[in-house]
Steps between C-alpha positions, in 0.01 A plus 500: 500500500647833401466832679550798271645740759346842520253455212311208650533633855361836390204337327428294808518799726264703285248216484525427871473857615211583271319186607553593862373852435781656705468831312257637245614789290752708691321477832562235761210274587428463867653177630254231595493392862565144387827597329754574775823672402850544636800719422817417306817707483623654175861388444796557273666180379611298201214343305497222240251392241481129430357256248428142605478208259508120510804339344698177471839428654745288302797538268563742217549395139332231298708290261377232264783281369401328175655283234524697172565362159833601352462834322171579676633823644470827316801692374536688829495175698149546644240227496156524338210604722681761712378327819832498687581138411868411497660269245632178645611243248537473128514122507198374306548140610631307798345443842499686830761332719509751788244751628498729805265455793221743584634747754861447394713811441740467206779765494706591196772256400279202591296273274132592491412168336651249256401351166657162412759558775596841350448772767340837427698736721334807651677830441379852580368729231183650358570405137391141427740248350409473133808359322824319543751722684846458352817691429475792257137606561374800691177619655308556823496128575881487475533800731287315756719192464820702550355666813393164642833326431678772699239488780536120525882521510540311173676807358677800651443865420863520399436245223136569414313831501161421659344787302622372165239359261761313293561123531880494519758234570481600866124437490563154353749426774247603763232284341736202513545553877122520542453180301764327709310590818181356345681179402435532125729504200709819492430644156534872581158570346141462616248352259136597516355309792813499715422833667191670644513876569275629782527832685558334841534172680196285421264402783307212344123520543391223266650245260266426208759271338515131593819313572568248222249660265605598148590862439255692281582844350293769670412285798533652851774372725506714816300782651701715742519827687790696643600460866407864574209545739223723367145606566276549198170689520226575252399862564180656372608685185311809616741527795818484294579866551497444876799261487857567386829312489681557831185521710543340842290194571398304809444130420265305728605135484269197542599481869395867544862611548600809298818571309599803288543514125532739207303527175742393225274500191164650412338353190388714210256263331163427658354152472153370583521174695251221438471446874554705810812318618823665604807507283725201520843586630769356279353664190671837524638596164314222323308746286138413576275547201165674493215263577231603257280210608477623861172490684475875541742523793664826603804589284824472698869570464786298647700650782823324603633547851846409631516407868765695692586189706440199273585254778209633706255380233595136546477261205130484428410512131186667363384570854222760543616819670379857548712799406449853624670747270594845631414722205563845651637658815482851639697631795393751762141478383212649701276200564158422644309173529297421189190479723545867589415611145158653445348530154392844384330598176676473161738233621665719762607378845549643847585396854328602820753656736430516874599832660628546855174661605298209371390683187546294184589650162491362150835518317504425122795282398671397177570129485836350412638149541294223660663241724252212492704286738488755784171661386657845480480771238724796421317832522589861426320789669626845613286482814610152610817413694664201657363460854147610411224262599246379243174315547486135394229235542544295815533133414 
């Protein structure tokens, strides 16, 4: 459930006050005997406006590792569909002889799976493997390989520039060391299917492939996420302007403990879900498509949140959580309880100030930021000061 800060609070106040008949026109109505009141002190303090939304706690990133046919990639190395899938193997025949377990984390330099005893090694990079990598070629995939060989210690910076996109003799020497560590023939080149490029270590979430089954081009092998904890929310698209990258967040975990976080991404494309469920964590960056067959649900945008202390979130995956996003803060604001506001004509508001002599006066106020959590509102009025006492309903 989403609170839209001052807009919703203001609408609620107007409706509530008008229904209660606190004031009509610019004249105060006489309080009913059945409606006792008390006094609250006007204060100066920091005030925050917040938006609350349901979300899912899990892991960022969503990677689908598939078996492509040789030459299936486009000229720039991307795969058809644009769905974030990563190329895994160009071998159009053979059988799966090794597969990871669900929940296993595979870091770079280790085999993600094997086909006919030939391992597909995981290396880091955002450009998918789309060709044989051998001496004399250049490109973004080679640059990734050079960076990874240095990171793994299979080559030194003195011998191989990790920023170079050229497959040199030093690259070939590094590949041979990598192949030696994997226990395969040291050829100094990597054929299509011997390497999988993913942005991070792969946390395996499902394994569609079957051990011993024949390999089919285009068939899925592994579904994975990163190991980075993340909270993913679907925010009402109408509230997008209320949330910005860098906004502070309080995450309420399933055990009702809270931990801080920061908004890392705010989506720009609204989608209409077919059901009212929360976003599934582990899909950040997966590029959700618009659901034109939705059942008329409210359009939403994805908001990704990074926990400040990932360890405090435990290891639950796709767990329902609530996030409270601080969308605005004012300091040294003159504040009164929301209940102290009285509706005047033409959408104007006032507060009833109690004087020392017992005489009450009506002071018009201009409204500022609403703090729904503490039920306070920022007000501006030349005849109102911190320390004044205002009338509020007695609960």
